[in-house]
C-alpha positions as CSV (number, residue, x, y, z in Angstrom):
1,X,-131.2,-55.7,126.4
2,X,-129.2,-54.0,129.3
3,X,-127.6,-50.7,129.3
4,X,-125.4,-49.7,132.2
5,X,-124.7,-46.3,132.7
6,X,-121.6,-44.7,134.5
7,X,-123.3,-44.0,137.7
8,X,-124.5,-47.7,138.0
9,X,-128.2,-47.2,136.6
10,X,-129.6,-49.4,134.3
11,X,-131.8,-49.0,131.3
12,X,-133.7,-51.5,129.6
13,X,-134.4,-52.1,126.2
14,X,-136.6,-54.8,123.8
15,X,-134.4,-54.0,120.6
16,X,-130.8,-52.6,119.9
17,X,-131.3,-49.0,120.6
18,X,-128.9,-46.2,119.1
19,X,-126.8,-44.0,121.3
20,X,-129.2,-41.6,120.3
21,X,-132.1,-43.5,121.7
22,X,-130.3,-44.1,124.9
23,X,-129.3,-40.3,125.4
24,X,-133.2,-39.4,124.8
25,X,-134.0,-42.2,127.6
26,X,-131.6,-40.4,129.7
27,X,-132.6,-36.5,128.9
28,X,-133.6,-34.3,125.8
29,X,-130.8,-31.8,127.0
30,X,-128.5,-34.8,127.1
31,X,-129.4,-36.0,123.9
32,X,-129.2,-32.4,122.7
33,X,-125.4,-32.2,123.9
34,X,-124.5,-35.5,122.5
35,X,-121.3,-35.9,120.3
36,X,-120.8,-39.5,120.3
37,X,-121.6,-42.5,122.4
38,X,-119.2,-44.5,124.3
39,X,-119.8,-48.1,124.5
40,X,-117.5,-50.7,126.5
41,X,-114.6,-48.0,125.8
42,X,-114.9,-47.6,122.2
43,X,-116.2,-44.4,120.7
44,X,-118.7,-44.7,118.2
45,X,-121.4,-42.8,116.3
46,X,-124.5,-41.7,117.8
47,X,-126.7,-43.2,115.4
48,X,-125.3,-46.9,115.2
49,X,-127.4,-49.6,117.2
50,X,-125.6,-50.9,120.6
51,X,-126.6,-54.9,119.8
52,X,-126.0,-56.3,123.4
53,X,-125.7,-55.2,126.9
54,X,-122.7,-52.9,127.6
55,X,-121.7,-50.3,129.5
56,X,-122.6,-46.9,128.1
57,X,-121.4,-43.2,128.2
58,X,-122.6,-40.6,126.4
59,X,-120.2,-37.9,125.3
60,X,-121.0,-34.4,125.3
61,X,-118.2,-31.2,124.8
62,X,-117.5,-31.8,128.9
63,X,-116.6,-35.2,128.5
64,X,-112.9,-35.8,128.7
65,X,-113.1,-37.8,124.9
66,X,-114.7,-34.5,123.7
67,X,-111.7,-33.0,122.4
68,X,-110.6,-35.8,120.1
69,X,-114.1,-35.9,118.2
70,X,-113.7,-32.0,117.7
71,X,-110.4,-32.3,116.5
72,X,-111.1,-34.8,114.2
73,X,-114.1,-33.1,113.0
74,X,-112.3,-30.0,112.3
75,X,-109.9,-32.0,110.4
76,X,-112.7,-33.4,107.9
77,X,-114.0,-29.6,107.8
78,X,-110.5,-28.3,107.1
79,X,-110.4,-30.7,103.8
80,X,-113.3,-30.1,102.9
81,X,-112.7,-26.3,102.8
82,X,-109.3,-26.6,101.2
83,X,-110.4,-29.0,98.3
84,X,-113.4,-26.4,97.7
85,X,-110.8,-23.5,97.7
86,X,-108.0,-25.4,95.7
87,X,-109.6,-28.2,93.6
88,X,-106.1,-29.4,92.5
89,X,-105.2,-30.7,96.5
90,X,-105.4,-34.3,96.9
91,X,-106.1,-35.1,100.4
92,X,-104.2,-38.1,102.3
93,X,-104.7,-38.6,105.8
94,X,-105.8,-36.3,108.9
95,X,-105.9,-37.0,112.4
96,X,-106.6,-35.6,115.7
97,X,-103.5,-35.0,117.6
98,X,-102.8,-33.9,121.3
99,X,-103.4,-30.6,120.7
100,X,-105.1,-30.2,117.3
101,X,-105.4,-31.6,114.1
102,X,-103.7,-31.8,110.8
103,X,-104.4,-33.0,107.3
104,X,-101.4,-34.0,104.3
105,X,-102.2,-32.6,101.1
106,X,-100.7,-33.5,97.7
107,X,-100.4,-30.2,95.5
108,X,-98.1,-29.1,93.3
109,X,-97.9,-25.1,94.7
110,X,-97.1,-24.5,98.3
111,X,-99.9,-23.2,100.5
112,X,-99.1,-19.6,102.0
113,X,-99.9,-18.0,105.0
114,X,-102.7,-15.8,103.1
115,X,-103.9,-19.9,102.0
116,X,-104.6,-20.3,105.5
117,X,-106.6,-17.0,106.5
118,X,-108.6,-18.3,103.3
119,X,-109.2,-21.6,104.5
120,X,-110.1,-21.1,108.0
121,X,-112.5,-18.4,107.2
122,X,-114.3,-21.1,104.8
123,X,-114.2,-23.5,107.9
124,X,-116.3,-21.1,109.9
125,X,-118.4,-21.2,107.0
126,X,-119.0,-24.7,107.0
127,X,-119.6,-25.1,110.6
128,X,-122.3,-22.4,110.4
129,X,-123.4,-24.6,107.5
130,X,-124.2,-27.2,110.3
131,X,-123.9,-30.2,107.2
132,X,-124.8,-33.6,108.7
133,X,-122.0,-36.0,109.4
134,X,-123.4,-39.3,107.7
135,X,-121.7,-42.7,107.8
136,X,-121.8,-45.1,104.6
137,X,-120.4,-48.5,104.5
138,X,-118.8,-49.0,100.5
139,X,-117.4,-52.2,98.8
140,X,-113.7,-51.8,99.0
141,X,-113.4,-52.0,95.3
142,X,-115.7,-49.6,94.5
143,X,-114.5,-47.0,97.0
144,X,-110.9,-47.4,95.2
145,X,-112.6,-47.2,91.8
146,X,-114.7,-43.9,93.2
147,X,-111.2,-42.2,94.3
148,X,-109.7,-42.9,91.2
149,X,-112.1,-41.4,88.8
150,X,-112.1,-38.4,91.5
151,X,-108.4,-38.0,91.1
152,X,-107.4,-39.0,94.5
153,X,-104.7,-41.4,94.1
154,X,-103.2,-41.7,97.3
155,X,-106.9,-42.6,98.6
156,X,-107.2,-45.0,95.9
157,X,-103.8,-46.6,96.4
158,X,-104.3,-46.6,100.1
159,X,-107.5,-48.7,99.6
160,X,-105.8,-51.3,97.1
161,X,-102.8,-52.1,99.5
162,X,-104.1,-51.7,102.8
163,X,-107.5,-52.7,103.0
164,X,-107.8,-56.4,102.3
165,X,-110.2,-57.6,99.0
166,X,-114.0,-57.8,100.2
167,X,-113.3,-55.9,103.2
168,X,-116.3,-53.2,103.8
169,X,-115.3,-49.6,104.6
170,X,-117.0,-46.6,105.9
171,X,-117.0,-43.2,104.2
172,X,-118.2,-40.0,105.8
173,X,-120.4,-37.5,103.8
174,X,-120.5,-33.7,105.1
175,X,-123.6,-32.9,103.6
176,X,-123.9,-33.5,99.7
177,X,-120.8,-31.8,98.4
178,X,-117.8,-33.7,100.4
179,X,-116.9,-36.9,101.7
180,X,-113.7,-39.0,102.8
181,X,-112.8,-42.2,103.5
182,X,-112.7,-42.6,107.4
183,X,-113.4,-45.0,110.4
184,X,-115.0,-42.4,112.6
185,X,-116.8,-41.6,114.8
186,X,-117.8,-38.6,114.2
187,X,-120.3,-35.9,115.7
188,X,-123.8,-35.4,114.4
189,X,-122.8,-32.4,112.2
190,X,-120.2,-29.9,111.2
191,X,-121.9,-27.3,113.3
192,X,-120.6,-29.3,116.7
193,X,-117.1,-28.5,116.1
194,X,-117.8,-25.1,117.1
195,X,-115.3,-22.0,116.3
196,X,-112.9,-22.8,118.8
197,X,-110.1,-23.5,116.4
198,X,-107.2,-22.0,114.1
199,X,-104.8,-22.8,111.5
200,X,-101.7,-22.6,112.7
201,X,-98.7,-23.5,110.4
202,X,-98.2,-25.0,106.9
203,X,-94.7,-27.9,107.0
204,X,-93.9,-30.7,104.7
205,X,-94.6,-34.1,105.0
206,X,-94.1,-37.3,103.3
207,X,-96.6,-40.0,102.0
208,X,-96.9,-42.6,104.7
209,X,-94.2,-40.9,106.8
210,X,-91.7,-42.8,104.1
211,X,-88.9,-40.0,103.0
212,X,-88.6,-42.1,99.7
213,X,-92.1,-41.3,99.1
214,X,-93.9,-38.0,97.6
215,X,-93.5,-35.1,99.5
216,X,-97.0,-33.7,100.9
217,X,-98.0,-30.1,102.5
218,X,-99.2,-30.7,106.2
219,X,-101.8,-28.1,107.2
220,X,-102.0,-27.9,111.4
221,X,-104.3,-26.5,113.6
222,X,-105.7,-26.7,117.1
223,X,-109.2,-26.5,118.0
224,X,-110.9,-27.1,121.5
225,X,-114.5,-26.7,123.3
226,X,-114.6,-23.0,124.1
227,X,-113.1,-19.8,123.0
228,X,-111.7,-19.7,126.6
229,X,-109.6,-23.2,125.9
230,X,-108.7,-21.8,122.7
231,X,-107.5,-18.5,124.0
232,X,-105.6,-20.1,127.0
233,X,-103.8,-22.2,124.6
234,X,-102.6,-19.6,122.4
235,X,-101.1,-17.4,125.4
236,X,-99.6,-20.3,126.5
237,X,-97.8,-20.8,122.6
238,X,-97.2,-16.9,122.8
239,X,-95.4,-17.1,126.6
240,X,-93.6,-20.2,125.3
241,X,-92.0,-18.5,122.3
242,X,-90.7,-15.6,124.5
243,X,-88.9,-18.4,126.1
244,X,-87.9,-20.2,123.3
245,X,-84.2,-21.8,124.0
246,X,-83.2,-21.1,120.4
247,X,-84.1,-17.6,120.5
248,X,-82.7,-17.3,123.6
249,X,-79.4,-18.7,123.0
250,X,-79.1,-16.6,119.7
251,X,-80.0,-13.3,121.7
252,X,-77.7,-14.0,124.9
253,X,-74.8,-15.2,123.0
254,X,-75.2,-19.0,124.5
255,X,-75.0,-21.2,121.9
256,X,-76.2,-21.6,118.2
257,X,-76.9,-24.7,116.4
258,X,-76.3,-25.6,112.7
259,X,-77.0,-27.9,110.0
260,X,-73.5,-29.6,109.5
261,X,-74.3,-31.0,113.2
262,X,-77.7,-31.6,113.6
263,X,-78.9,-32.4,117.0
264,X,-75.9,-31.2,118.6
265,X,-75.1,-27.8,120.1
266,X,-72.0,-25.2,119.4
267,X,-71.6,-23.7,123.1
268,X,-70.3,-20.3,123.3
269,X,-68.1,-19.3,126.0
270,X,-71.1,-17.7,128.5
271,X,-73.5,-20.8,127.7
272,X,-70.4,-23.3,128.6
273,X,-70.3,-21.7,131.5
274,X,-73.8,-21.8,132.5
275,X,-73.8,-25.5,131.0
276,X,-70.9,-26.3,133.5
277,X,-72.9,-24.5,136.7
278,X,-75.8,-26.9,136.0
279,X,-73.5,-29.9,135.8
280,X,-71.8,-29.2,139.1
281,X,-75.5,-28.3,140.6
282,X,-76.5,-31.8,139.0
283,X,-73.3,-33.8,140.5
284,X,-73.7,-32.1,144.3
285,X,-77.6,-33.5,144.2
286,X,-76.4,-37.0,142.8
287,X,-73.9,-37.1,145.5
288,X,-76.1,-36.2,148.2
289,X,-78.9,-38.4,147.4
290,X,-76.5,-41.6,147.6
291,X,-75.7,-41.8,143.7
292,X,-72.5,-43.4,141.8
293,X,-71.7,-41.7,138.7
294,X,-70.3,-43.9,136.3
295,X,-69.4,-43.1,132.2
296,X,-70.4,-45.8,129.5
297,X,-69.3,-45.8,125.7
298,X,-71.9,-43.8,123.5
299,X,-71.4,-46.0,120.6
300,X,-72.1,-49.9,121.1
301,X,-72.6,-52.7,119.3
302,X,-76.0,-53.5,118.2
303,X,-76.0,-56.7,120.0
304,X,-76.3,-55.1,123.2
305,X,-79.6,-53.0,122.0
306,X,-80.9,-56.1,120.2
307,X,-80.7,-58.0,123.8
308,X,-82.1,-54.9,125.6
309,X,-84.9,-54.6,123.4
310,X,-84.3,-51.3,122.3
311,X,-83.3,-52.5,118.8
312,X,-86.7,-53.4,118.5
313,X,-88.7,-50.9,119.4
314,X,-86.4,-47.9,118.9
315,X,-84.4,-48.8,115.5
316,X,-85.8,-45.9,113.4
317,X,-85.0,-43.4,115.7
318,X,-81.1,-44.4,116.4
319,X,-78.3,-43.3,115.0
320,X,-76.0,-45.7,113.5
321,X,-72.7,-46.6,112.1
322,X,-70.7,-49.2,110.3
323,X,-67.0,-50.1,111.8
324,X,-64.1,-51.1,109.9
325,X,-65.0,-55.0,110.6
326,X,-68.8,-54.6,109.4
327,X,-70.1,-54.3,113.2
328,X,-73.1,-52.0,113.3
329,X,-72.7,-49.5,116.4
330,X,-75.3,-47.1,117.7
331,X,-75.7,-44.2,119.8
332,X,-77.0,-45.4,123.1
333,X,-80.6,-44.3,123.3
334,X,-80.9,-44.5,127.3
335,X,-78.0,-45.7,130.0
336,X,-79.5,-48.6,131.6
337,X,-78.5,-51.3,129.2
338,X,-75.0,-50.3,129.7
339,X,-75.1,-49.2,133.4
340,X,-76.2,-52.9,133.9
341,X,-73.1,-54.2,132.0
342,X,-71.0,-52.3,135.0
343,X,-73.3,-54.1,137.5
344,X,-72.5,-57.2,135.9
345,X,-68.9,-57.4,136.6
346,X,-67.7,-59.0,139.8
347,X,-69.9,-61.1,142.5
348,X,-73.4,-58.9,142.4
349,X,-76.4,-60.3,144.5
350,X,-80.1,-59.1,144.2
351,X,-79.5,-58.4,147.8
352,X,-77.7,-55.3,146.3
353,X,-80.6,-54.0,144.5
354,X,-81.6,-51.4,144.5
355,X,-78.5,-49.9,143.4
356,X,-77.9,-46.2,142.4
């Protein structure tokens, strides 16, 4: 079996080696630093065998994929901390995100800011305990029964409705005390998360993202590969808060927002003056660069958006309205399909493109 490394070097094995074995063959320090292994572009646990010729990368904290692993592990650490401190909380799901992680919980009582401090402290203790992440393969029905017995109705429902019968599923344990349904991968232990994390807020969420389902509580945090990266991120958020347009709009008497017009702005005199100045600037730039300004309808029949493909891809995020003749109209998600209609009028040729 041939394992090809990122630098092009190759290692030969007479058996299916694990990611850990491959890392150890390269060097003991690399094996010590390894979080997961990347096999032909797929992130996998270190202890899973590589069963054929493959291109392999060892993911360490310096690797571009490391944050994804650290944040995924941090989410599991947080979920364990929450259930230790609040046994009445059911876990649902909690992925890594672009800047951190979150988990959604079902709980009758709301979490408070003080609760976040307790959870974060317990997370640090779980990291210090350096509990191993252990992957287990379970029978689907046995897993559903286990979570039913445990009172985790959301997990049981997901298994029964979202995973076909006969399909095996994976469970990850953290030491002997806590486990969750998860595809993985995970680093070898909770200690590899490090302490560069912080819980940020509690917000509302819905089971499976559907507002018709039960409301859940989402605890979100951020996690990084080093304290410096964490502090840089928190400093950036602090600076962004100083420039938050909602706060500035209020303090400078430029505009305000209110519930009766979600997503729209009530412009005050000074704010509208600034708006018009920006608008004039944009028009000057467009004219200088040879653009032609046009204006198309805000509400257009869904048939146009179906032809353009926007209806299929963005329907859930589009605002719609019914006309008196039962036509479905939608506020345009972007200009181009309507601008194409202007270009289509009269005699046109591909030679006229690009048309600004």
